[in-house]
LUMZA-813709 format. One record per residue: residue in one letter; x, y, z negated of N, C-alpha, C in turn. Coordinates in steps of 0.1 Angstrom, whole numbers. Layout:
N
[a, [X, Y, Z], [X, Y, Z], [X, Y, Z]]
...
end
This chain:
256
[m, [8, -12, 0], [0, 0, 0], [9, 12, 0]]
[k, [4, 23, 6], [10, 36, 6], [-1, 46, 3]]
[i, [3, 57, -4], [-6, 68, -7], [2, 81, -6]]
[c, [-4, 91, 0], [3, 104, 1], [-7, 115, 1]]
[s, [-6, 124, -8], [-14, 136, -7], [-8, 147, 2]]
[l, [-14, 148, 14], [-9, 158, 23], [-13, 172, 20]]
[a, [-24, 174, 13], [-29, 187, 9], [-39, 185, -2]]
[s, [-39, 194, -12], [-49, 192, -23], [-52, 206, -29]]
[g, [-64, 210, -28], [-68, 223, -33], [-80, 229, -25]]
[s, [-84, 241, -29], [-95, 247, -23], [-93, 252, -9]]
[k, [-81, 253, -5], [-78, 257, 9], [-77, 246, 19]]
[g, [-78, 233, 14], [-77, 222, 23], [-72, 210, 16]]
[n, [-79, 198, 19], [-76, 185, 13], [-74, 175, 23]]
[c, [-64, 166, 21], [-61, 155, 30], [-53, 145, 23]]
[l, [-58, 133, 23], [-51, 122, 16], [-48, 110, 26]]
[y, [-36, 105, 27], [-33, 94, 35], [-33, 81, 27]]
[l, [-39, 71, 31], [-40, 58, 25], [-37, 47, 35]]
[e, [-28, 38, 31], [-24, 27, 39], [-26, 14, 31]]
[t, [-34, 5, 35], [-36, -7, 28], [-38, -18, 37]]
[g, [-30, -29, 36], [-31, -40, 45], [-27, -36, 59]]
[e, [-36, -38, 68], [-33, -34, 82], [-40, -21, 87]]
[t, [-45, -14, 77], [-53, -2, 81], [-48, 11, 74]]
[r, [-48, 21, 82], [-43, 34, 78], [-55, 45, 80]]
[v, [-58, 52, 69], [-69, 62, 71], [-65, 75, 64]]
[l, [-72, 85, 68], [-71, 98, 61], [-85, 100, 54]]
[i, [-84, 104, 42], [-96, 108, 35], [-96, 123, 35]]
[d, [-106, 129, 43], [-108, 143, 45], [-96, 149, 53]]
[v, [-99, 159, 62], [-89, 166, 69], [-94, 181, 68]]
[g, [-90, 187, 57], [-94, 201, 55], [-85, 212, 59]]
[l, [-73, 208, 65], [-64, 217, 70], [-67, 219, 85]]
[s, [-60, 228, 92], [-60, 228, 106], [-54, 216, 112]]
[l, [-57, 212, 124], [-51, 200, 130], [-36, 202, 131]]
[r, [-31, 213, 135], [-17, 216, 136], [-10, 214, 123]]
[e, [-15, 219, 112], [-9, 218, 99], [-9, 204, 94]]
[t, [-20, 197, 97], [-21, 183, 93], [-11, 174, 100]]
[l, [-9, 176, 113], [1, 168, 120], [15, 172, 116]]
[g, [17, 185, 113], [30, 189, 108], [34, 182, 95]]
[r, [24, 182, 86], [27, 176, 73], [29, 161, 74]]
[m, [21, 154, 83], [23, 140, 85], [37, 137, 90]]
[e, [41, 145, 100], [55, 143, 106], [65, 145, 95]]
[a, [64, 156, 87], [73, 158, 76], [74, 147, 66]]
[s, [63, 139, 65], [63, 128, 56], [66, 115, 62]]
[a, [70, 115, 75], [73, 103, 83], [61, 94, 84]]
[l, [49, 100, 85], [37, 93, 87], [32, 95, 102]]
[d, [29, 85, 109], [25, 86, 123], [10, 88, 125]]
[a, [6, 100, 129], [-8, 103, 131], [-14, 94, 141]]
[g, [-6, 89, 151], [-11, 81, 161], [-15, 67, 157]]
[h, [-10, 63, 145], [-13, 50, 139], [-25, 50, 129]]
[v, [-31, 62, 127], [-43, 63, 118], [-55, 57, 125]]
[h, [-62, 49, 118], [-74, 42, 124], [-87, 49, 122]]
[a, [-88, 58, 112], [-101, 64, 109], [-99, 76, 100]]
[v, [-109, 85, 100], [-110, 96, 91], [-122, 94, 82]]
[l, [-121, 94, 69], [-132, 93, 60], [-135, 107, 55]]
[v, [-148, 110, 54], [-152, 124, 50], [-160, 123, 37]]
[s, [-156, 129, 27], [-162, 128, 14], [-175, 137, 13]]
[h, [-174, 149, 19], [-186, 158, 20], [-183, 169, 30]]
[e, [-192, 178, 32], [-192, 187, 43], [-185, 201, 41]]
[h, [-180, 203, 29], [-173, 216, 26], [-161, 217, 35]]
[i, [-158, 229, 40], [-148, 231, 50], [-134, 227, 45]]
[d, [-131, 228, 32], [-118, 224, 28], [-116, 209, 28]]
[h, [-127, 201, 32], [-126, 187, 34], [-128, 182, 48]]
[i, [-135, 190, 56], [-139, 186, 69], [-134, 194, 81]]
[r, [-126, 204, 78], [-123, 214, 89], [-118, 208, 102]]
[s, [-109, 198, 101], [-103, 193, 114], [-106, 178, 115]]
[a, [-116, 173, 108], [-119, 158, 109], [-123, 155, 124]]
[g, [-132, 163, 130], [-136, 161, 143], [-125, 162, 153]]
[a, [-116, 172, 151], [-105, 175, 160], [-95, 163, 160]]
[f, [-93, 158, 148], [-84, 146, 147], [-90, 134, 154]]
[s, [-103, 132, 152], [-110, 121, 158], [-109, 122, 173]]
[r, [-111, 134, 179], [-111, 136, 193], [-97, 134, 199]]
[r, [-87, 139, 191], [-73, 139, 196], [-68, 125, 197]]
[f, [-71, 117, 186], [-65, 103, 185], [-75, 92, 188]]
[k, [-87, 96, 192], [-97, 86, 196], [-100, 76, 185]]
[v, [-102, 81, 173], [-105, 73, 161], [-118, 78, 155]]
[p, [-126, 69, 148], [-138, 73, 143], [-137, 82, 130]]
[v, [-147, 90, 129], [-150, 97, 116], [-160, 88, 109]]
[i, [-157, 85, 96], [-166, 77, 88], [-173, 86, 78]]
[a, [-185, 89, 79], [-192, 99, 70], [-207, 95, 69]]
[s, [-213, 101, 59], [-227, 98, 57], [-236, 105, 68]]
[h, [-248, 100, 69], [-257, 105, 79], [-260, 120, 76]]
[m, [-262, 123, 64], [-265, 137, 60], [-254, 146, 63]]
[v, [-241, 142, 60], [-230, 150, 63], [-228, 152, 78]]
[c, [-230, 141, 85], [-229, 143, 100], [-239, 153, 105]]
[k, [-251, 153, 100], [-261, 163, 105], [-257, 177, 100]]
[k, [-253, 178, 87], [-250, 191, 82], [-237, 198, 88]]
[a, [-228, 189, 92], [-215, 194, 97], [-213, 191, 112]]
[e, [-224, 191, 119], [-223, 187, 133], [-213, 196, 141]]
[k, [-212, 209, 138], [-203, 217, 145], [-188, 213, 144]]
[y, [-185, 206, 132], [-171, 202, 130], [-169, 188, 137]]
[l, [-179, 181, 139], [-178, 167, 144], [-183, 166, 158]]
[h, [-185, 177, 165], [-190, 177, 179], [-181, 168, 188]]
[k, [-188, 158, 194], [-182, 149, 204], [-172, 139, 197]]
[a, [-172, 139, 184], [-163, 129, 177], [-171, 115, 176]]
[t, [-163, 105, 177], [-170, 91, 174], [-172, 90, 159]]
[v, [-185, 87, 156], [-189, 87, 142], [-194, 73, 138]]
[i, [-190, 68, 126], [-196, 57, 120], [-202, 62, 107]]
[e, [-215, 60, 106], [-223, 65, 95], [-224, 55, 84]]
[f, [-224, 60, 72], [-227, 51, 60], [-237, 57, 51]]
[e, [-242, 49, 42], [-251, 53, 32], [-244, 52, 18]]
[a, [-244, 62, 11], [-237, 62, -2], [-243, 50, -11]]
[g, [-234, 43, -16], [-238, 31, -24], [-238, 18, -17]]
[r, [-236, 18, -4], [-236, 6, 4], [-222, 5, 11]]
[a, [-215, -6, 7], [-202, -8, 13], [-202, -12, 27]]
[l, [-192, -9, 35], [-191, -13, 49], [-177, -19, 52]]
[d, [-177, -28, 61], [-164, -34, 65], [-158, -26, 76]]
[f, [-145, -24, 75], [-138, -17, 86], [-124, -23, 87]]
[r, [-121, -29, 99], [-109, -37, 101], [-107, -47, 89]]
[d, [-96, -46, 82], [-94, -56, 71], [-97, -50, 57]]
[i, [-104, -39, 57], [-108, -33, 44], [-123, -32, 42]]
[v, [-127, -31, 29], [-140, -28, 26], [-140, -14, 20]]
[i, [-149, -5, 26], [-150, 9, 22], [-163, 10, 14]]
[d, [-161, 14, 2], [-173, 16, -8], [-174, 30, -11]]
[p, [-184, 37, -4], [-186, 51, -8], [-196, 52, -19]]
[f, [-192, 58, -30], [-201, 59, -41], [-205, 74, -44]]
[p, [-218, 76, -48], [-222, 90, -50], [-216, 97, -62]]
[i, [-213, 110, -61], [-208, 118, -71], [-217, 131, -72]]
[t, [-215, 138, -83], [-223, 150, -84], [-214, 162, -80]]
[h, [-218, 169, -70], [-211, 181, -65], [-222, 189, -57]]
[d, [-219, 202, -55], [-229, 210, -48], [-227, 209, -33]]
[a, [-228, 197, -28], [-228, 194, -14], [-240, 186, -11]]
[c, [-242, 183, 2], [-255, 176, 6], [-255, 161, 2]]
[d, [-243, 155, 3], [-243, 140, 0], [-229, 136, -3]]
[p, [-223, 142, -14], [-209, 139, -17], [-206, 125, -23]]
[v, [-195, 120, -19], [-191, 107, -23], [-176, 106, -27]]
[g, [-173, 97, -36], [-159, 92, -37], [-158, 79, -29]]
[f, [-145, 74, -28], [-143, 62, -20], [-135, 52, -28]]
[i, [-139, 39, -26], [-130, 28, -30], [-127, 21, -17]]
[l, [-114, 18, -15], [-109, 10, -4], [-103, -3, -10]]
[e, [-108, -14, -5], [-104, -27, -11], [-99, -36, 1]]
[s, [-88, -42, -2], [-82, -51, 8], [-75, -63, 1]]
[r, [-68, -71, 8], [-61, -82, 1], [-51, -77, -9]]
[e, [-46, -65, -6], [-36, -59, -15], [-41, -53, -27]]
[g, [-55, -52, -28], [-61, -46, -40], [-69, -34, -37]]
[r, [-72, -25, -48], [-81, -14, -47], [-74, -1, -47]]
[c, [-79, 8, -39], [-75, 22, -40], [-87, 31, -42]]
[g, [-86, 41, -50], [-98, 50, -52], [-95, 64, -51]]
[s, [-105, 72, -46], [-104, 86, -45], [-116, 93, -50]]
[a, [-115, 102, -59], [-127, 109, -65], [-123, 123, -69]]
[t, [-126, 133, -60], [-124, 147, -63], [-138, 154, -62]]
[d, [-138, 167, -65], [-150, 175, -65], [-161, 168, -74]]
[l, [-157, 164, -86], [-165, 157, -95], [-172, 167, -104]]
[g, [-185, 168, -104], [-191, 177, -114], [-190, 171, -128]]
[i, [-193, 158, -129], [-192, 151, -141], [-188, 137, -138]]
[v, [-183, 131, -149], [-179, 117, -148], [-191, 108, -152]]
[t, [-198, 103, -142], [-209, 94, -145], [-204, 80, -148]]
[r, [-213, 72, -154], [-210, 58, -157], [-206, 51, -144]]
[l, [-213, 54, -133], [-210, 48, -120], [-196, 51, -115]]
[v, [-192, 64, -116], [-179, 68, -112], [-168, 60, -120]]
[t, [-170, 59, -133], [-160, 51, -141], [-160, 37, -137]]
[e, [-171, 31, -135], [-171, 17, -131], [-165, 14, -117]]
[k, [-168, 23, -108], [-162, 22, -95], [-147, 23, -94]]
[l, [-142, 32, -103], [-127, 34, -102], [-119, 24, -111]]
[r, [-126, 15, -117], [-118, 6, -125], [-110, -4, -116]]
[g, [-99, -8, -121], [-91, -18, -114], [-83, -14, -102]]
[c, [-82, 0, -100], [-74, 5, -88], [-59, 4, -90]]
[r, [-52, 0, -80], [-38, 1, -80], [-33, 16, -77]]
[a, [-41, 23, -70], [-37, 37, -67], [-50, 46, -68]]
[l, [-48, 57, -74], [-59, 66, -77], [-56, 81, -72]]
[n, [-66, 87, -66], [-65, 101, -63], [-76, 108, -71]]
[l, [-73, 115, -82], [-83, 119, -92], [-82, 134, -94]]
[e, [-94, 140, -94], [-94, 155, -96], [-90, 159, -110]]
[s, [-82, 170, -111], [-79, 177, -123], [-79, 192, -120]]
[n, [-91, 197, -119], [-93, 210, -112], [-89, 222, -120]]
[h, [-93, 223, -133], [-91, 235, -140], [-88, 233, -155]]
[d, [-81, 242, -161], [-79, 244, -175], [-91, 252, -180]]
[v, [-98, 247, -190], [-111, 254, -194], [-108, 268, -199]]
[e, [-97, 269, -207], [-94, 282, -213], [-90, 292, -202]]
[m, [-82, 288, -192], [-78, 296, -181], [-91, 300, -173]]
[l, [-100, 291, -171], [-112, 294, -164], [-120, 305, -171]]
[m, [-123, 302, -184], [-132, 311, -191], [-126, 325, -194]]
[n, [-112, 326, -194], [-106, 339, -196], [-101, 345, -183]]
[g, [-104, 338, -172], [-99, 343, -159], [-108, 353, -152]]
[p, [-104, 356, -140], [-110, 367, -132], [-124, 364, -125]]
[y, [-128, 351, -125], [-140, 347, -118], [-152, 354, -124]]
[p, [-162, 357, -116], [-175, 362, -122], [-181, 350, -130]]
[w, [-190, 354, -140], [-196, 345, -149], [-203, 333, -141]]
[d, [-211, 337, -131], [-219, 327, -124], [-210, 316, -117]]
[l, [-198, 321, -112], [-189, 311, -106], [-183, 302, -117]]
[k, [-179, 308, -128], [-174, 300, -139], [-184, 289, -143]]
[q, [-197, 293, -144], [-207, 284, -148], [-209, 273, -138]]
[r, [-208, 277, -125], [-209, 267, -114], [-197, 256, -115]]
[i, [-185, 261, -117], [-174, 252, -118], [-175, 243, -130]]
[k, [-180, 248, -141], [-181, 239, -153], [-194, 230, -153]]
[s, [-202, 232, -143], [-215, 225, -143], [-214, 211, -138]]
[r, [-225, 204, -139], [-225, 190, -134], [-223, 189, -118]]
[h, [-224, 201, -112], [-222, 201, -97], [-209, 208, -93]]
[g, [-200, 210, -103], [-188, 217, -100], [-175, 208, -99]]
[h, [-166, 210, -108], [-153, 204, -108], [-149, 199, -122]]
[l, [-140, 189, -121], [-135, 182, -134], [-123, 190, -140]]
[s, [-124, 192, -153], [-113, 199, -160], [-102, 189, -163]]
[n, [-90, 195, -167], [-79, 186, -171], [-83, 177, -182]]
[e, [-90, 182, -192], [-94, 174, -204], [-103, 163, -200]]
[e, [-113, 166, -191], [-122, 155, -186], [-115, 145, -178]]
[s, [-105, 149, -170], [-97, 140, -162], [-89, 131, -171]]
[l, [-83, 136, -182], [-76, 128, -191], [-84, 118, -198]]
[e, [-96, 122, -202], [-106, 112, -208], [-109, 101, -198]]
[l, [-111, 104, -185], [-114, 94, -175], [-101, 85, -173]]
[l, [-90, 90, -173], [-77, 82, -172], [-76, 72, -182]]
[h, [-79, 75, -195], [-79, 66, -206], [-89, 54, -203]]
[e, [-100, 58, -197], [-110, 47, -194], [-105, 38, -183]]
[l, [-97, 43, -174], [-93, 36, -163], [-79, 29, -164]]
[a, [-72, 31, -175], [-59, 25, -177], [-60, 10, -177]]
[h, [-51, 4, -168], [-50, -11, -168], [-36, -14, -163]]
[a, [-32, -26, -165], [-18, -29, -162], [-14, -28, -147]]
[g, [-24, -28, -139], [-22, -28, -124], [-22, -14, -118]]
[l, [-24, -3, -126], [-24, 10, -121], [-10, 15, -118]]
[e, [-6, 16, -105], [8, 19, -102], [10, 33, -96]]
[a, [0, 39, -90], [2, 52, -84], [-10, 61, -87]]
[l, [-7, 74, -90], [-17, 83, -94], [-14, 97, -88]]
[v, [-24, 102, -81], [-23, 116, -76], [-33, 124, -84]]
[m, [-28, 135, -91], [-37, 144, -97], [-40, 155, -87]]
[a, [-53, 157, -84], [-57, 164, -72], [-66, 176, -75]]
[h, [-67, 184, -64], [-76, 196, -63], [-74, 206, -75]]
[l, [-61, 209, -78], [-59, 219, -88], [-63, 233, -83]]
[s, [-69, 240, -92], [-73, 254, -89], [-60, 263, -90]]
[e, [-58, 271, -80], [-47, 280, -80], [-48, 292, -90]]
[v, [-61, 295, -94], [-64, 306, -103], [-66, 301, -117]]
[n, [-73, 289, -118], [-77, 285, -131], [-69, 272, -137]]
[n, [-58, 270, -131], [-50, 258, -135], [-35, 261, -132]]
[h, [-26, 253, -137], [-12, 254, -133], [-6, 240, -133]]
[p, [3, 237, -124], [8, 223, -124], [14, 219, -138]]
[d, [20, 229, -145], [25, 225, -159], [14, 220, -168]]
[h, [2, 225, -167], [-9, 220, -175], [-13, 206, -171]]
[v, [-12, 203, -158], [-16, 189, -154], [-4, 180, -157]]
[v, [8, 184, -156], [19, 176, -160], [17, 172, -175]]
[a, [13, 182, -183], [11, 179, -198], [-1, 169, -199]]
[t, [-11, 170, -191], [-22, 160, -191], [-16, 146, -189]]
[t, [-8, 145, -178], [-3, 131, -175], [7, 126, -185]]
[e, [15, 135, -190], [24, 131, -201], [17, 126, -213]]
[s, [6, 133, -216], [-2, 129, -228], [-8, 115, -225]]
[f, [-13, 113, -213], [-18, 100, -209], [-8, 89, -210]]
[l, [4, 91, -205], [15, 81, -206], [19, 78, -220]]
[r, [19, 89, -228], [24, 88, -242], [14, 80, -251]]
[d, [1, 82, -248], [-9, 78, -258], [-14, 63, -255]]
[q, [-8, 57, -245], [-12, 43, -242], [0, 36, -236]]
[d, [1, 23, -238], [12, 15, -234], [7, 4, -224]]
[i, [-4, 7, -217], [-10, -3, -208], [-3, -2, -195]]
[c, [-1, 10, -190], [4, 12, -176], [14, 24, -176]]
[a, [22, 25, -166], [31, 36, -164], [32, 39, -149]]
[p, [21, 44, -144], [20, 47, -129], [30, 58, -125]]
[r, [34, 57, -113], [42, 68, -107], [31, 79, -104]]
[i, [35, 92, -107], [25, 103, -107], [30, 114, -98]]
[v, [21, 119, -89], [23, 131, -81], [12, 141, -84]]
[i, [16, 153, -86], [7, 165, -88], [4, 170, -74]]
[g, [-9, 169, -70], [-13, 174, -56], [-9, 189, -54]]
[d, [-5, 192, -43], [0, 206, -39], [-8, 211, -27]]
[q, [-12, 224, -28], [-19, 230, -17], [-10, 232, -5]]
[y, [2, 235, -7], [11, 240, 4], [21, 231, 10]]
[r, [23, 219, 4], [32, 209, 9], [28, 195, 5]]
[p, [32, 186, 14], [28, 172, 11], [36, 166, -1]]
[g, [29, 157, -9], [36, 150, -19], [44, 139, -14]]
[a, [51, 132, -23], [59, 120, -20], [49, 109, -15]]
[v, [55, 102, -5], [48, 89, -1], [51, 79, -11]]
[m, [40, 74, -19], [42, 64, -29], [39, 50, -23]]
[e, [48, 42, -23], [46, 28, -18], [46, 19, -30]]
[i, [35, 11, -30], [34, 2, -42], [31, -13, -37]]
end
């Protein structure tokens, strides 16, 4: 398995996952040119990607999904509602539609899109399962539901939101209604909430962890490093390799 965060944050998200014989991108929220540049810098061949998975229709997740699909003649895998809502981004792209909560087979993997709470039309997280095990991705999480926790159990690799520090958010420059939206069940996960979820998900087979979707205004990488250090210190079940997702440069390619 390989996992690489090519971009993570409100200006664009893109995650590379390779499992078994299949290589996918989860979301393409950068321009196509920037996406290809970051893949080249990470020694990842865009021409060998088999599909683009779309978690929801916000532009920082779908900006170039259609363009990538058209350029490399690979399908976009997204929900029916997202395809309708984001038709202008997916124009003339080959589309495979799914229904949240129903797994689908694709090449040698099973893709399990599970519903999450966010202010989008049909947002999902993803589990990808193959002979090599499970990979999970869950960002833009308003709250951690019981379903989210159960779906993410047993993953070898995780891409998990750690969006904001609550104190920085509440004392920061955002207007009150935006602060409330971020903290709501339809917003984003705080560092503290992410840490609680990590303790629920700790198991001996967790080998790679991307802390994702950090706010540039309401968070700082040092705070998220402290979160992960606390996680590693407070349990002796696992010691995954950890990358802090970055908005402006790709992270390391973690091979497990």
